[in-house]
C-alpha positions in Angstrom: 10.5 1.0 -23.6 9.2 4.6 -23.7 12.3 5.6 -25.8 11.4 2.8 -28.3 7.8 4.1 -28.4 8.8 7.6 -29.2 11.6 6.5 -31.6 8.9 4.5 -33.5 6.7 7.6 -33.7 9.5 9.6 -35.1 10.2 6.9 -37.7 6.5 6.7 -38.6 6.3 10.5 -39.1 9.2 10.3 -41.6 7.9 7.2 -43.5 5.4 8.0 -46.3 4.0 4.5 -46.0 2.9 4.9 -42.4 0.2 7.1 -40.9 0.3 8.8 -37.5 -2.9 9.4 -35.5 -3.1 11.7 -32.5 -5.5 10.4 -29.9 -6.9 11.7 -26.6 -5.8 9.7 -23.6 -9.1 7.8 -23.2 -10.0 7.8 -26.8 -10.5 4.9 -29.2 -6.8 3.9 -29.4 -7.7 0.2 -30.2 -9.5 1.2 -33.4 -6.4 3.3 -34.5 -4.0 0.4 -33.7 -6.1 -2.1 -35.6 -6.0 0.2 -38.6 -2.2 0.3 -38.5 -1.8 3.9 -37.2 1.2 4.9 -35.0 -0.6 6.5 -32.1 0.5 9.6 -30.3 -1.1 11.1 -27.2 -0.7 14.9 -26.7 -1.9 14.6 -23.1 1.2 12.5 -22.4 3.3 15.3 -24.0 1.4 17.8 -21.8 2.4 15.8 -18.7 6.0 15.7 -19.8 6.0 19.5 -20.3 4.6 19.8 -16.7 7.0 17.3 -15.2 10.1 18.9 -16.8 8.6 22.4 -15.8 9.0 23.6 -19.4 5.3 24.5 -19.2 6.3 27.6 -17.2 7.9 28.9 -20.4 5.3 27.6 -22.9 2.0 28.5 -21.2 2.5 32.2 -21.5 3.2 31.8 -25.2 -0.2 30.3 -25.7 -1.8 32.9 -23.5 -0.3 35.6 -25.7 -1.9 34.0 -28.7 -5.4 34.3 -27.2 -5.7 31.1 -25.1 -7.0 31.9 -21.7 -4.9 31.1 -18.6 -8.1 29.6 -17.1 -8.3 26.7 -19.6 -6.6 23.3 -19.5 -2.9 23.9 -18.9 -2.1 20.7 -20.9 -3.6 22.5 -23.8 -1.8 25.8 -23.2 1.5 24.0 -22.4 1.4 22.0 -25.6 0.2 24.7 -28.0 2.7 27.1 -26.5 5.5 24.5 -27.0 4.5 24.1 -30.7 4.5 27.9 -31.2 7.9 28.2 -29.4 9.3 25.2 -31.3 10.4 23.2 -28.2 9.6 19.8 -26.7 10.9 17.7 -23.8 11.1 14.9 -26.3 14.4 16.4 -27.6 16.4 16.0 -24.4 14.7 12.8 -23.4 14.5 10.8 -26.7 16.2 12.8 -29.4 13.1 13.9 -31.2 13.3 17.4 -32.6 9.5 17.8 -32.6 6.3 15.9 -31.8 5.3 13.6 -34.7 3.1 15.4 -37.3 -0.4 13.8 -37.5 -2.2 12.5 -40.5 -5.4 12.6 -38.5 -6.6 14.0 -35.1 -9.0 11.8 -33.1 -10.5 13.1 -29.8 -13.2 12.0 -27.4 -15.1 14.4 -25.1 -15.6 11.9 -22.4 -13.1 13.9 -20.4 -13.9 17.5 -21.3 -14.5 19.7 -24.3 -11.0 21.3 -24.1 -9.6 18.4 -26.1 -11.8 19.3 -29.0 -10.5 22.9 -29.0 -6.9 21.6 -28.5 -7.0 19.3 -31.4 -8.9 21.9 -33.4 -6.0 24.2 -33.2 -3.7 21.7 -34.8 -6.3 20.8 -37.4 -6.4 24.5 -38.5 -2.6 24.9 -38.3 -1.7 21.9 -40.4 -4.9 21.4 -42.4 -5.3 17.9 -40.9 -8.6 16.0 -40.6 -10.3 16.4 -37.2 -12.6 13.5 -36.0 -14.4 13.4 -32.8 -16.5 11.1 -30.6 -19.1 12.8 -28.4 -20.5 10.4 -25.8 -23.2 11.2 -23.2 -21.5 13.0 -20.3 -21.8 13.0 -16.5 -24.0 9.9 -16.5 -25.3 8.0 -13.4 -25.4 4.7 -15.2 -24.3 3.8 -18.7 -27.5 2.6 -20.3 -27.9 0.5 -23.6 -28.9 3.6 -25.5 -25.7 5.4 -24.4 -23.6 2.4 -25.7 -25.6 2.3 -29.0 -25.0 6.0 -29.5 -21.2 5.7 -29.1 -21.0 2.5 -31.2 -22.8 4.3 -34.1 -20.2 7.1 -33.8 -17.4 4.5 -33.8 -18.7 2.9 -37.0 -18.8 6.3 -38.7 -15.3 7.0 -37.4 -14.0 3.7 -38.8 -15.3 4.6 -42.3 -13.5 8.0 -42.1 -10.3 6.4 -40.8 -10.3 3.7 -43.4 -10.2 6.4 -46.1 -7.2 8.1 -44.4 -5.3 4.9 -43.7 -6.0 3.3 -47.1 -7.0 0.0 -45.6 -10.1 -1.7 -44.4 -10.5 -2.5 -40.7 -9.8 -6.2 -40.0 -12.3 -7.3 -37.3 -9.7 -9.8 -36.0 -7.1 -7.1 -35.6 -9.6 -5.0 -33.5 -10.4 -8.0 -31.4 -6.7 -8.6 -30.7 -6.1 -5.0 -29.8 -9.1 -5.0 -27.4 -7.9 -8.3 -25.9 -4.4 -6.8 -25.3 -5.9 -3.7 -23.8 -8.0 -5.8 -21.4 -5.1 -7.9 -20.3 -2.9 -4.8 -19.7 -5.5 -3.0 -17.8 -6.3 -6.0 -15.6 -2.6 -6.3 -14.8 -2.4 -2.5 -14.1 -5.4 -2.9 -11.7 -3.5 -5.8 -9.9 -0.4 -3.6 -9.7 -2.4 -0.7 -8.1 -4.2 -3.2 -5.8 -0.9 -4.2 -4.2 -1.3 -0.8 -2.4 -3.8 -2.5 -0.1 -0.9 -4.2 1.6 0.5 -2.8 4.8 3.0 -1.3 4.3 2.1 -0.3 0.7 4.8 -1.2 -1.8 4.1 1.8 -4.0 2.6 5.3 -3.8 0.5 7.5 -6.0 3.8 9.3 -7.0 5.2 6.0 -8.3 1.9 5.2 -10.1 2.1 8.5 -11.9 5.2 7.2 -13.6 4.3 3.6 -13.9 1.0 4.5 -15.7 2.8 5.7 -18.9 2.4 2.5 -20.9 -1.3 2.0 -20.1 -1.8 5.5 -21.6 0.4 5.4 -24.7 0.8 1.6 -25.4 -2.7 0.4 -24.7 -3.6 -2.3 -27.3 0.0 -3.6 -27.6 1.7 -6.7 -26.3 4.5 -4.4 -25.0 2.2 -3.0 -22.4 1.1 -6.4 -21.3 4.7 -7.6 -20.8 5.5 -4.4 -18.9 2.7 -4.7 -16.4 3.3 -8.4 -15.9 6.9 -7.7 -14.9 5.8 -4.7 -12.8 3.2 -6.8 -11.0 5.8 -9.5 -10.1 8.1 -6.8 -8.7 5.3 -5.3 -6.6 4.4 -8.8 -5.3 8.0 -9.3 -4.3 8.0 -6.0 -2.4 4.8 -7.0 -0.6 6.3 -10.4 0.4 9.4 -8.6 1.7 7.3 -5.9 3.4 9.2 -3.2 1.5 7.5 0.1 2.1 7.1 3.0 -0.3 7.0 5.1 2.8 9.1 3.7 5.6 7.3 3.8 8.9 4.0 4.2 7.2 1.5 5.4 9.9 -1.4 7.0 7.8 -2.9 6.0 4.5 -4.0 8.7 2.1 -6.1 8.9 -1.1 -5.2 11.5 -3.7 -8.3 12.8 -5.5 -7.7 14.7 -8.8 -4.8 15.4 -11.1 -1.1 15.2 -10.2 0.9 18.4 -9.8 3.3 17.3 -12.4 6.0 19.8 -11.7 6.1 19.1 -8.0 5.8 15.3 -7.8 9.1 15.1 -5.8 8.2 17.9 -3.4 4.8 16.4 -2.6 6.2 12.9 -2.3 8.8 14.1 0.2 6.2 16.0 2.2 4.1 12.9 2.7 7.2 10.7 3.3 8.4 13.1 6.1 5.1 12.8 7.7 5.0 9.0 7.3 1.8 9.2 5.3 1.6 6.9 2.3 -0.6 8.0 -0.6 -1.7 4.4 -1.4 -4.5 5.0 -4.0 -5.8 7.7 -6.4 -8.5 8.5 -8.8 -6.0 9.4 -11.5 -4.1 6.2 -11.7 -7.3 4.1 -11.5 -8.8 6.0 -14.4 -6.9 3.6 -16.8 -8.7 0.5 -15.5 -11.1 -0.6 -18.2 -12.7 -3.8 -17.0 -15.5 -3.6 -19.5 -13.2 -4.4 -22.5 -14.4 -7.6 -24.2 -12.7 -8.8 -27.5 -15.9 -10.7 -28.3 -17.8 -7.4 -28.5 -15.0 -4.9 -29.3 -17.1 -1.8 -30.2 -19.8 -2.1 -27.5 -17.3 -2.9 -24.8 -15.1 0.0 -25.8 -18.2 2.3 -25.8 -19.1 1.1 -22.3 -15.6 1.3 -20.9 -14.8 4.8 -22.3 -18.2 6.2 -21.2 -18.0 4.7 -17.7 -14.7 6.5 -16.7 -14.8 8.3 -13.4 -14.5 11.8 -14.8 -17.7 11.2 -16.9 -20.0 10.1 -14.0 -22.3 12.0 -11.7 -21.4 12.9 -8.1 -23.4 10.1 -6.6 -21.4 7.5 -8.6 -18.1 9.3 -7.7 -18.9 9.4 -4.0 -19.8 5.7 -3.9 -16.6 4.9 -5.8 -14.4 6.9 -3.4 -16.1 5.3 -0.3 -15.6 1.8 -1.8 -11.9 2.4 -2.5 -11.4 4.0 0.9 -12.6 0.8 2.5 -10.6 -1.4 0.2 -7.3 0.4 0.8 -7.9 1.3 4.5 -7.8 5.0 3.8 -7.6 7.4 6.7 -8.3 10.6 4.7 -8.5 12.2 1.2 -6.4 15.0 -0.2 -8.4 16.8 -2.9 -6.4 18.6 -5.5 -8.3 21.6 -6.8 -6.6 22.1 -10.1 -7.2 25.6 -11.3 -7.3 24.9 -15.0 -9.0 21.4 -14.8 -12.5 21.8 -13.3 -13.6 18.6 -15.0 -11.2 16.6 -12.9 -11.6 18.6 -9.7 -14.3 17.2 -7.4 -14.0 19.6 -4.4 -16.1 22.5 -5.7 -19.6 21.2 -5.1 -19.6 19.9 -1.5 -18.2 16.4 -2.0 -15.6 16.7 0.7 -18.3 17.7 3.2 -20.6 15.0 2.2 -17.9 12.3 2.5 -16.7 13.7 5.8 -20.3 13.3 7.1 -19.9 9.6 6.1 -16.7 9.2 8.1 -14.1 10.0 5.4 -12.2 13.2 6.3 -10.6 15.3 3.6 -8.6 18.4 2.9 -8.3 20.6 -0.2 -5.1 21.9 -1.7 -5.0 24.5 -4.4 -2.8 23.9 -7.5 -2.8 22.9 -11.1 -1.6 20.0 -13.3 1.0 22.2 -15.1 0.7 25.9 -14.3 2.9 26.3 -11.2 1.8 29.9 -10.8 -1.3 28.4 -9.2 0.6 26.2 -6.7 2.5 27.1 -3.5 5.0 24.7 -1.9 4.6 26.4 1.5 0.8 26.5 1.5 0.5 22.9 0.4 3.1 21.7 2.9 1.3 23.5 5.8 -2.2 22.1 4.8 -1.0 18.5 4.3 1.1 18.4 7.5 -1.8 19.8 9.6 -4.2 17.3 8.0 -2.0 14.3 8.7 -1.5 15.5 12.3 -5.3 15.9 12.7 -5.7 12.3 11.4 
């Protein structure tokens, strides 16, 4: 399925009649799909660079061109790969390069690094750069927040219509939002099978299974995929098939994956019979606010309410709720060196939650830059924590 997705992107980039839009991972993909764009997600490419460990070769290239080693390593991995002329898509799917964009669309609901990331490509290729800037770090999403983002969407649509050469069909947008809602509901059900004892899947499985909800949101393909995956997980629950045989402790993973060390970390937890049954990261693609009857307001609400864009009180309440739902014994907080926006261990949260009966431990690392991660240190910290539990 992913091969077909990338093959279509490659075909679209070669076809003068089709347009390619780059989009941030929690950007307005439904609008782009409704306007007929083939949609590419550079953050997915960043994760592929990390998982294949090509980022070790590409990050220094971006650093040498003036991009700090302290900023998002998705950004530096991807920009470095472009400068170096390499991509994991070649070995995996036969694409010589990432598809060239006709327009770059970002949303700063995650961080401002995406603006600088897409801005680099806009300058390099003289491509239009369009951005959505919602209110950030909100306690509650209020009507005025929604109205602000909807107004930005309407302006974005006018600009995208000029680039695509077609008017937005409201029915197409409603269908895209409806498909996104159905896929995200199924994805939530898949993740919720982790409440079973033993859990049929782990966070490390989810980091792979989440691909379609990121890159194929708004399509029927994603709906079909998650319907099939849910049936498989339900069969595993019924058969008591464990992701971690002999599961004795249940862990929550808070923060980004360490893409280049998924196997190592999975094996550390498995050896210690600790199942990582839930995570902030995988749950970040659950958008229960989508409503095809109100496509733009519901998109505005859904994409502003994401976990990374909330204040600490909301985040703590969320973590406590999931800890109860999944029977969590403790939290592992990943302090990602180049991703402060998705690191929640810097301002006392682990201590506050510990005081409410939810113990936690912090491991240092990064999403892509393995110079910031130690196998030995992480193993020692995790094993000691599980034994303490």
